[in-house]
C-alpha positions in Angstrom: 41.1 -16.0 -17.3 38.6 -18.4 -15.8 40.5 -19.2 -13.0 41.1 -15.3 -12.0 37.2 -15.1 -12.4 37.0 -18.1 -9.9 39.4 -16.5 -7.4 37.5 -12.8 -7.2 35.0 -14.0 -4.5 37.4 -14.7 -2.1 37.1 -14.0 1.5 33.6 -12.2 0.5 33.1 -11.6 4.2 36.0 -9.2 4.7 34.6 -7.7 1.5 31.3 -7.4 3.3 33.4 -5.7 6.3 34.8 -3.2 3.6 31.4 -2.1 2.4 29.9 -1.1 6.0 33.3 0.5 6.4 33.1 2.3 2.9 29.6 3.6 3.7 30.0 4.5 7.3 33.4 6.7 6.3 31.0 8.4 3.5 28.3 9.0 5.9 30.9 10.8 8.5 32.3 13.2 5.7 29.1 14.4 4.6 28.3 15.2 7.7 31.8 16.6 7.9 31.0 18.9 4.8 27.9 20.2 6.8 29.4 21.0 10.2 33.1 22.2 9.0 34.4 26.1 9.3 38.1 25.8 9.0 40.5 25.1 6.8 41.7 22.2 9.0 38.5 20.6 8.9 38.2 20.2 5.1 42.2 19.1 5.3 40.4 15.9 7.6 37.6 15.6 4.8 39.8 14.8 2.1 41.6 12.4 3.9 38.1 10.7 5.4 37.4 10.5 1.2 40.4 8.9 0.4 40.0 6.4 3.3 36.6 5.7 2.1 37.4 5.1 -1.8 41.0 2.4 -0.1 37.6 0.6 1.5 35.6 0.5 -1.6 38.5 -0.6 -3.7 39.2 -3.5 -1.1 35.5 -4.2 -1.3 35.4 -4.4 -4.9 38.0 -6.8 -4.6 36.2 -9.7 -3.4 32.3 -8.9 -4.0 31.1 -7.5 -7.6 31.7 -3.8 -8.3 28.1 -3.3 -9.3 26.7 -4.7 -5.9 29.4 -2.7 -4.3 29.0 0.7 -6.1 24.6 0.0 -5.6 25.3 -0.6 -1.9 28.1 2.3 -1.5 25.6 4.8 -3.5 22.5 3.5 -1.7 23.8 4.0 1.5 25.3 7.6 1.0 21.6 8.6 -0.3 19.5 7.8 2.5 22.1 7.8 5.0 22.2 11.5 3.7 18.7 11.8 3.4 18.0 10.3 7.1 20.7 12.5 8.2 19.4 15.8 6.8 16.0 15.1 8.4 17.3 14.1 11.6 20.3 16.5 12.3 20.3 19.3 10.0 16.4 20.1 10.2 15.3 19.8 7.0 12.3 17.9 5.7 11.2 13.8 5.4 8.2 12.7 3.7 6.5 9.5 2.4 8.0 10.4 -0.9 11.4 10.3 0.3 10.5 7.0 2.6 8.7 5.3 -0.6 11.9 6.2 -2.5 14.5 4.9 0.3 12.5 1.5 -0.1 12.9 1.9 -4.1 16.9 2.1 -3.5 16.6 -1.2 -0.9 14.5 -2.8 -3.6 16.8 -2.2 -6.4 19.9 -3.4 -4.5 18.3 -6.8 -3.0 17.3 -7.2 -6.6 20.7 -6.5 -8.1 22.6 -8.9 -5.7 19.7 -11.5 -6.6 20.3 -11.4 -9.9 24.0 -11.1 -9.3 23.9 -14.7 -7.4 21.9 -16.3 -10.2 24.3 -15.4 -13.3 27.3 -16.4 -10.9 25.1 -19.8 -10.9 24.5 -20.2 -14.4 28.1 -19.3 -15.3 29.2 -22.4 -13.4 27.0 -24.5 -14.8 28.4 -24.7 -18.5 
């Protein structure tokens, strides 16, 4: 069982590529929801969501799931807020900026904490 856990981080570079792709796909389908107005647009969005979750699944194969999901959720939140403010005429405030920074700090701290737990498990 311990050998399976050691094998999970195989090719983390590929995992990070999938994290980037899943975040990009999420921004695309969120944009699509805002601009869609024909039935086939929604079919295309559904296909993009399926592809998005495939990339999410692949990212979780080589990077801890908590880290992947935190990045996925934060990128979606931040990307959607920025799209709303820049593309769709929404408002942007200092409070939104501060909370986005807080999200990013939380992700960095999660990643740092994940690295420390991996170090402590290899030492025992």
